[in-house]
PLY file of the C-alpha trace (Angstrom):
ply
format ascii 1.0
element vertex 184
property float x
property float y
property float z
element edge 183
property int vertex1
property int vertex2
end_header
51.02 50.43 54.81
48.70 50.33 51.85
45.21 50.85 53.33
42.37 50.86 50.73
40.73 53.75 52.51
43.88 55.90 51.94
43.75 55.24 48.04
40.17 56.00 47.89
40.57 59.45 49.84
43.78 60.41 47.56
41.54 59.62 44.47
38.32 61.67 45.99
40.63 64.67 46.55
42.35 64.72 43.33
39.35 64.02 41.20
36.02 64.13 42.73
35.58 67.99 42.41
36.82 68.41 38.61
35.68 64.96 37.38
32.53 64.03 39.52
34.00 60.72 40.04
34.53 58.25 42.69
36.60 55.35 43.72
34.33 52.46 44.95
35.07 49.19 46.63
32.98 46.52 44.92
31.99 43.05 46.07
32.51 41.37 42.81
33.58 42.11 39.25
35.30 45.55 38.51
33.35 47.87 36.33
33.24 51.50 35.40
29.68 53.19 35.66
29.05 56.83 34.37
26.62 58.83 36.59
23.06 58.41 36.05
19.76 60.21 37.29
20.01 57.85 40.39
23.89 57.89 41.06
24.82 61.58 40.37
28.57 60.88 40.19
30.80 58.34 38.06
32.24 55.33 39.89
35.40 53.42 39.18
34.50 50.16 40.89
37.26 47.85 41.71
36.97 44.17 43.01
36.68 42.99 46.71
38.67 45.78 48.07
42.06 44.70 46.68
44.40 47.61 46.14
45.91 46.19 43.08
42.50 46.01 41.52
41.93 49.52 42.53
44.97 50.69 41.06
44.26 48.78 37.62
40.79 50.33 37.53
42.06 53.54 38.04
44.66 53.02 35.27
41.88 52.39 32.64
39.87 55.39 33.98
43.15 57.50 33.29
43.42 55.90 29.97
39.87 56.70 28.90
39.09 60.03 27.17
35.90 62.21 27.92
33.77 60.38 25.21
34.67 57.09 26.83
34.03 58.05 30.53
30.37 58.47 29.31
29.85 54.68 28.62
30.02 51.66 31.04
33.00 50.04 31.22
34.27 52.77 28.75
32.52 51.02 25.81
35.49 48.82 25.65
35.46 45.26 24.35
36.20 42.49 26.93
36.43 38.79 26.45
36.59 36.96 29.58
39.10 34.33 30.91
39.29 31.45 28.27
40.59 33.39 25.55
41.87 31.45 22.64
45.44 32.43 21.25
44.13 35.61 19.08
41.69 36.76 21.80
44.66 36.77 24.02
46.86 38.75 21.77
43.78 41.22 21.26
43.60 41.49 25.17
47.31 42.09 25.73
47.48 44.52 23.05
44.61 46.56 24.57
46.23 46.21 28.17
49.67 47.51 27.54
48.79 50.93 28.27
46.52 50.75 31.29
49.13 48.18 32.70
52.01 50.39 31.92
50.14 53.25 34.02
49.11 50.85 36.83
52.89 49.97 37.09
53.72 53.64 37.48
50.93 54.25 39.91
52.10 51.24 41.83
55.68 52.74 41.95
54.58 56.14 43.24
52.63 54.45 45.88
55.45 52.21 47.05
53.36 48.99 45.99
54.67 45.80 44.04
53.37 45.65 40.47
52.61 42.23 38.69
51.49 42.26 35.06
48.44 40.07 34.64
47.44 38.13 31.44
44.18 37.30 33.16
43.76 33.97 31.05
44.03 31.25 33.59
41.71 28.83 31.80
42.54 29.89 28.15
45.69 30.06 25.73
48.91 30.44 27.69
51.29 32.84 26.73
54.66 34.17 28.01
53.87 36.63 30.65
57.41 37.89 30.30
56.84 38.78 26.80
53.93 40.90 27.99
55.88 42.33 30.67
58.50 43.52 28.38
56.09 45.24 26.29
54.58 46.78 29.34
58.11 48.06 30.60
58.93 49.46 27.08
55.45 51.33 27.60
56.35 52.67 31.11
59.65 54.14 29.72
57.93 55.91 26.78
55.52 57.46 29.05
58.30 58.64 31.38
60.25 60.04 28.29
57.24 61.57 26.76
55.07 62.53 29.75
51.89 61.98 31.06
48.23 63.23 30.57
47.31 65.75 33.47
44.94 63.28 35.15
47.81 60.55 35.47
50.25 63.27 36.51
48.12 64.61 39.22
47.44 61.36 40.89
51.23 60.09 40.51
52.16 63.24 42.22
49.48 62.94 44.92
50.66 59.11 45.43
54.27 60.12 45.46
53.56 62.75 48.31
51.11 60.56 50.35
53.58 57.58 50.34
56.87 59.85 50.27
58.24 58.01 47.08
60.48 59.91 44.73
59.09 62.46 42.34
59.38 62.96 39.45
59.56 59.02 38.27
62.47 58.06 36.48
63.65 55.09 34.15
65.93 54.31 36.66
63.01 53.15 39.13
61.86 50.56 36.36
64.91 48.74 35.88
63.62 45.28 34.88
65.69 42.49 33.02
63.59 40.12 30.78
64.10 36.67 31.77
64.12 35.02 28.25
64.97 31.60 29.57
61.58 31.56 31.32
59.52 31.74 28.35
60.99 28.78 25.86
58.32 26.60 24.59
55.51 28.77 25.53
0 1
1 2
2 3
3 4
4 5
5 6
6 7
7 8
8 9
9 10
10 11
11 12
12 13
13 14
14 15
15 16
16 17
17 18
18 19
19 20
20 21
21 22
22 23
23 24
24 25
25 26
26 27
27 28
28 29
29 30
30 31
31 32
32 33
33 34
34 35
35 36
36 37
37 38
38 39
39 40
40 41
41 42
42 43
43 44
44 45
45 46
46 47
47 48
48 49
49 50
50 51
51 52
52 53
53 54
54 55
55 56
56 57
57 58
58 59
59 60
60 61
61 62
62 63
63 64
64 65
65 66
66 67
67 68
68 69
69 70
70 71
71 72
72 73
73 74
74 75
75 76
76 77
77 78
78 79
79 80
80 81
81 82
82 83
83 84
84 85
85 86
86 87
87 88
88 89
89 90
90 91
91 92
92 93
93 94
94 95
95 96
96 97
97 98
98 99
99 100
100 101
101 102
102 103
103 104
104 105
105 106
106 107
107 108
108 109
109 110
110 111
111 112
112 113
113 114
114 115
115 116
116 117
117 118
118 119
119 120
120 121
121 122
122 123
123 124
124 125
125 126
126 127
127 128
128 129
129 130
130 131
131 132
132 133
133 134
134 135
135 136
136 137
137 138
138 139
139 140
140 141
141 142
142 143
143 144
144 145
145 146
146 147
147 148
148 149
149 150
150 151
151 152
152 153
153 154
154 155
155 156
156 157
157 158
158 159
159 160
160 161
161 162
162 163
163 164
164 165
165 166
166 167
167 168
168 169
169 170
170 171
171 172
172 173
173 174
174 175
175 176
176 177
177 178
178 179
179 180
180 181
181 182
182 183
């Protein structure tokens, strides 16, 4: 049901003409590459053809403003897997909004969403604490509205996948499983 070619096509129809940006299936790590003299369009490169990776990288693109979209990987700090407790807290703080948007995109596409703490070899934190923060941001975005790029893509995904539009808080009914985070 969720073909990466469909997502690439939806992104292209929604953004290429206006933003000179394409969604690109990568062979390794995801990256955002602004246009150059050799590649005349911006590239949102996602990992290994994974649908979830594409949605996540799109979410970062939707968060990034005009200036950020002129820098490789939007000029953001990134500390790879193996982060200590403070580095992981910093990572999660930066990831709340993109992952909230990814959750919205996933829902509009009828695709299952899972938060990612992305730190398998580092300090372990309670994934559900982070998910609770992401969930709260989802509800805030639904209440306050989306930027125009996010709304355009949400509508396009809802239309293509025949999912309810507009998105409502009731679609994001999630309960925090407190008992699963004891001792972390």
